C-alpha positions as CSV (number, residue, x, y, z in Angstrom):
1,M,60.8,48.0,-17.8
2,K,58.3,50.8,-18.0
3,N,57.3,49.5,-21.4
4,V,56.5,46.1,-19.9
5,N,54.2,47.8,-17.3
6,R,52.5,49.8,-20.1
7,K,51.9,46.5,-21.9
8,R,50.3,45.0,-18.8
9,W,48.0,48.0,-18.4
10,M,47.1,47.8,-22.0
11,M,46.1,44.2,-21.6
12,L,43.8,45.1,-18.7
13,F,42.2,47.8,-20.8
14,L,41.9,45.2,-23.6
15,L,40.1,42.9,-21.3
16,I,37.6,45.7,-20.4
17,A,37.1,46.5,-24.1
18,L,36.5,42.9,-24.9
19,V,34.0,42.6,-22.1
20,L,32.2,45.6,-23.3
21,L,32.0,44.1,-26.8
22,T,30.3,41.1,-25.4
23,A,27.3,43.3,-24.7
24,C,26.9,44.0,-28.4
25,Q,26.0,40.3,-29.1
26,S,22.5,39.5,-27.8
27,N,22.4,35.9,-26.7
28,V,20.2,36.4,-23.7
29,D,16.9,37.9,-22.8
30,K,16.2,40.7,-20.3
31,Q,16.4,38.2,-17.4
32,G,19.8,37.0,-18.6
33,R,18.5,33.6,-19.8
34,T,19.9,32.3,-23.1
35,L,17.6,32.7,-26.1
36,P,16.4,29.4,-27.5
37,E,17.7,30.2,-31.0
38,R,21.2,31.0,-29.6
39,I,21.7,27.6,-27.9
40,I,24.5,25.5,-29.4
41,Y,23.6,21.8,-29.6
42,L,25.7,18.8,-30.6
43,T,23.7,18.7,-33.8
44,T,24.3,22.4,-34.6
45,P,26.2,22.6,-37.9
46,W,29.5,24.6,-38.0
47,K,28.4,26.6,-41.0
48,D,25.7,28.2,-38.9
49,M,28.4,29.6,-36.6
50,L,30.4,30.7,-39.6
51,N,27.5,32.8,-40.7
52,E,27.5,34.5,-37.3
53,S,31.2,35.4,-37.2
54,I,34.6,34.0,-37.7
55,F,35.3,34.4,-33.9
56,T,32.2,32.3,-33.1
57,A,33.1,29.6,-35.6
58,I,36.8,29.3,-34.6
59,F,36.7,29.8,-30.8
60,V,33.1,29.6,-29.4
61,Y,31.8,26.7,-31.4
62,P,34.6,24.2,-30.6
63,L,34.5,25.0,-26.9
64,A,30.8,24.8,-26.7
65,Q,30.8,21.4,-28.5
66,C,33.5,20.1,-26.3
67,I,31.5,21.1,-23.3
68,N,28.4,19.5,-24.8
69,F,30.2,16.2,-25.7
70,I,31.8,15.8,-22.2
71,G,28.6,17.0,-20.5
72,K,26.6,14.4,-22.3
73,M,29.1,11.7,-21.6
74,T,29.3,12.5,-17.9
75,K,25.6,13.7,-17.7
76,S,26.8,16.9,-16.0
77,G,27.1,20.4,-17.4
78,V,29.5,21.2,-14.6
79,M,31.9,18.4,-15.6
80,G,31.6,19.6,-19.2
81,V,33.0,23.0,-18.2
82,V,35.5,21.6,-15.8
83,I,37.1,19.0,-18.1
84,T,37.0,21.3,-21.1
85,T,38.9,23.9,-19.0
86,V,41.5,21.4,-17.8
87,L,42.0,20.0,-21.3
88,F,42.6,23.5,-22.7
89,N,45.2,24.2,-20.0
90,L,47.0,21.0,-20.8
91,L,46.9,21.7,-24.5
92,T,48.3,25.2,-24.1
93,L,51.0,24.2,-21.5
94,G,53.6,23.8,-24.2
95,L,52.8,27.3,-25.6
96,T,52.7,29.1,-22.3
97,K,55.6,27.2,-20.5
98,K,58.3,29.6,-21.6
99,S,56.3,32.7,-20.9
100,T,55.4,31.4,-17.4
101,I,59.0,30.5,-16.7
102,S,60.0,34.0,-17.8
103,A,57.4,35.6,-15.5
104,Q,58.4,33.6,-12.5
105,K,62.1,34.3,-13.1
106,M,61.3,38.0,-13.3
107,Q,59.7,37.7,-9.9
108,M,62.9,36.1,-8.6
109,L,65.0,39.0,-10.0
110,Q,62.8,41.7,-8.5
111,P,65.2,42.8,-5.7
112,E,68.1,43.1,-8.2
113,L,65.9,45.1,-10.6
114,T,65.1,47.3,-7.6
115,K,68.8,47.9,-7.0
116,I,69.3,49.0,-10.6
117,Q,66.3,51.3,-10.6
118,E,67.4,52.9,-7.3
119,K,70.9,53.4,-8.8
120,Y,69.4,55.7,-11.4
121,S,66.4,57.0,-9.4
122,N,67.8,60.6,-9.2
123,R,68.8,60.7,-12.9
124,N,66.2,61.4,-15.5
125,D,68.4,62.2,-18.5
126,D,68.2,60.0,-21.6
127,N,71.8,58.7,-21.1
128,A,71.0,57.5,-17.6
129,Q,67.7,55.8,-18.7
130,M,69.6,54.1,-21.5
131,M,72.3,52.8,-19.1
132,M,69.6,51.5,-16.7
133,A,67.8,49.7,-19.6
134,Q,71.1,48.2,-20.7
135,E,71.9,46.9,-17.2
136,M,68.4,45.4,-16.9
137,Q,68.8,43.8,-20.3
138,K,72.1,42.2,-19.2
139,L,70.5,40.9,-16.1
140,Y,67.7,39.3,-18.2
141,A,70.2,37.9,-20.7
142,K,72.3,36.4,-17.9
143,N,69.3,34.6,-16.5
144,G,67.8,33.6,-19.9
145,I,64.7,35.8,-19.6
146,N,62.7,37.4,-22.4
147,P,60.6,40.1,-20.7
148,M,58.1,40.4,-23.5
149,G,57.8,36.6,-23.5
150,S,55.9,36.7,-20.2
151,L,53.0,38.6,-22.0
152,L,52.1,35.6,-24.2
153,T,49.9,33.9,-21.6
154,P,47.6,36.8,-20.9
155,F,47.2,37.5,-24.6
156,L,46.2,33.9,-25.1
157,Q,43.8,34.0,-22.2
158,F,41.8,37.1,-23.3
159,P,40.1,35.7,-26.4
160,V,39.6,32.3,-24.7
161,M,38.0,34.0,-21.7
162,I,35.4,35.7,-24.0
163,A,35.0,32.5,-26.1
164,M,34.5,30.5,-22.9
165,Y,31.9,33.0,-21.7
166,Y,29.9,32.6,-24.9
167,A,30.4,28.8,-24.9
168,A,29.2,28.4,-21.3
169,Q,26.3,30.8,-22.1
170,R,25.2,28.9,-25.2
171,A,26.2,25.2,-24.7
172,D,23.1,23.0,-24.4
173,V,24.4,21.0,-21.4
174,V,25.1,24.3,-19.5
175,V,21.8,26.0,-20.5
176,N,19.9,23.0,-19.3
177,G,22.4,21.9,-16.7
178,T,22.4,22.3,-12.9
179,I,24.8,22.5,-9.9
180,F,23.3,21.1,-6.7
181,S,19.9,21.2,-8.5
182,I,20.3,24.9,-9.4
183,S,20.5,26.1,-13.0
184,L,24.0,26.9,-14.2
185,Q,22.5,30.0,-15.7
186,T,21.7,31.4,-12.3
187,T,24.0,34.2,-11.4
188,P,25.9,34.5,-8.1
189,L,24.1,37.8,-7.5
190,E,20.8,35.9,-7.5
191,G,22.5,33.5,-5.1
192,F,23.5,36.2,-2.6
193,K,20.0,37.7,-2.8
194,N,18.4,34.3,-2.0
195,L,21.1,32.5,0.1
196,K,18.6,30.1,1.6
197,E,17.8,28.4,-1.7
198,L,20.6,29.4,-4.0
199,W,23.6,29.4,-1.6
200,P,25.7,27.0,-3.8
201,T,26.0,29.7,-6.5
202,A,27.3,32.2,-3.9
203,L,29.7,29.6,-2.6
204,V,31.1,28.8,-6.0
205,F,31.6,32.5,-6.6
206,I,33.5,33.0,-3.3
207,V,35.7,29.9,-4.0
208,M,36.4,31.3,-7.5
209,L,37.6,34.6,-6.0
210,V,39.9,32.9,-3.5
211,L,41.4,30.8,-6.3
212,Q,41.8,33.8,-8.5
213,F,43.7,35.6,-5.8
214,G,45.9,32.6,-5.2
215,S,46.7,32.2,-8.9
216,A,47.5,36.0,-9.2
217,F,49.9,36.1,-6.3
218,I,51.4,32.7,-6.0
219,S,54.4,33.6,-8.2
220,Q,55.3,36.5,-5.9
221,Y,55.0,34.3,-2.8
222,L,57.2,31.5,-4.3
223,A,59.7,34.1,-5.5
224,K,60.0,35.7,-2.1
225,K,60.3,32.3,-0.5
226,K,63.2,31.4,-2.8
227,Q,64.8,34.8,-2.6
228,K,65.3,34.4,1.2
229,S,67.3,31.3,0.6
230,Q,69.6,33.0,-1.9
231,K,73.1,34.2,-0.9
232,G,73.2,37.9,-0.4
233,Y,69.4,38.3,-0.1
234,K,69.6,40.4,3.0
235,A,71.9,42.8,1.3
236,Y,69.1,44.2,-0.8
237,A,65.9,42.9,0.8
238,E,65.5,46.1,2.8
239,N,65.2,48.2,-0.3
240,G,61.5,47.7,-0.4
241,N,59.2,47.2,-3.4
242,S,60.1,48.8,-6.6
243,D,57.7,50.9,-8.7
244,M,57.5,48.0,-11.1
245,S,56.3,45.6,-8.3
246,S,53.8,48.2,-7.1
247,Q,52.4,48.8,-10.5
248,T,52.1,45.0,-11.1
249,N,50.2,44.6,-7.8
250,V,47.8,47.4,-8.8
251,M,47.2,45.7,-12.1
252,L,46.6,42.4,-10.5
253,F,44.1,43.8,-7.9
254,S,42.4,45.8,-10.7
255,T,41.9,42.6,-12.7
256,L,40.6,40.7,-9.7
257,I,38.1,43.5,-8.9
258,L,37.0,43.6,-12.5
259,I,36.5,39.8,-12.6
260,G,34.5,40.0,-9.3
261,F,32.3,42.8,-10.6
262,L,31.6,40.9,-13.8
263,G,31.4,37.4,-12.4
264,I,28.7,38.2,-9.9
265,R,26.4,39.1,-12.8
266,W,27.5,36.3,-15.2
267,P,26.1,32.7,-15.1
268,T,27.5,30.4,-12.4
269,A,29.0,28.3,-15.2
270,M,31.5,31.1,-15.8
271,S,32.5,31.1,-12.1
272,V,33.1,27.4,-12.4
273,Y,35.3,28.0,-15.5
274,W,37.3,30.8,-13.7
275,A,37.8,28.7,-10.6
276,I,39.1,25.6,-12.5
277,S,41.2,27.8,-14.7
278,S,42.8,29.5,-11.6
279,L,43.4,26.0,-10.0
280,C,45.2,25.0,-13.2
281,T,47.3,28.1,-13.1
282,I,48.3,27.4,-9.5
283,G,49.2,23.8,-10.5
284,K,51.3,25.0,-13.5
285,T,53.1,27.6,-11.4
286,L,54.0,25.1,-8.7
287,Y,55.2,22.6,-11.4
288,I,57.3,25.1,-13.2
289,Q,58.7,26.5,-9.9
290,R,59.7,23.0,-8.8
291,R,60.9,21.7,-12.2
292,Y,62.7,24.8,-13.7
293,I,63.2,27.5,-11.0
294,D,64.2,25.7,-7.8
295,N,66.9,23.8,-9.7
296,E,68.6,27.0,-10.8
297,K,70.5,29.7,-9.0
298,V,68.9,33.0,-9.9
């Protein structure tokens, strides 16, 4: 179980590292506006992106062109970002379904995992740790859970998050697009500094943070709700949160703080992406809970 938590922390550090790497590629000027030569148009050839980097050619270019195409069709850069994000989530639903189910089932098993951890809490010898790991593994096997499988979704999201950042930064319909007559390149920070004229950018940022919070903690809420309906719940409900649950919450809050810190300085188009992505996550979580979890006795 400790290994799973280490993996989660490693993913958070990976996110920080990837974000820091974005500063190495100069697509914007000192005011944060996209440089004309870095804009990706529908007519921009793929080979030009390949000359930049493989990452740009494989991830950034397709997303930018999808945003451009949909944006041109709908005559809205916002809709380009929104529909591209929804389509991506639908396309990856099949890949992430098993990992999401595993993650939600692990939330359901949290009280039983706590019982096992407390059973060996006063024993730090190797034999006790091995026995604890074996009991946890049996619990996972009994409920058809692959603990490492729940890590697939975050690993898929990291490169796409960076690619979407670049795509939203460089796509023609976004660079020249608006939201409530305000440029999508405007940052939420600018909005907070000038609420009278740029309030929509601040509002989008706040809505994004609320949806991010909801998508991060909805699994825990649904798990606790279902746990209370399970036979024998009160027998172990008073044990409190385990170290694993506490570490997971710290990781989630740390990620939210990081997204808030970065998002306030990034184009509003990125806040739109994060908001819609969070909404899709909430929808997928509710669907999987209803379709696969509620029909099982965990």
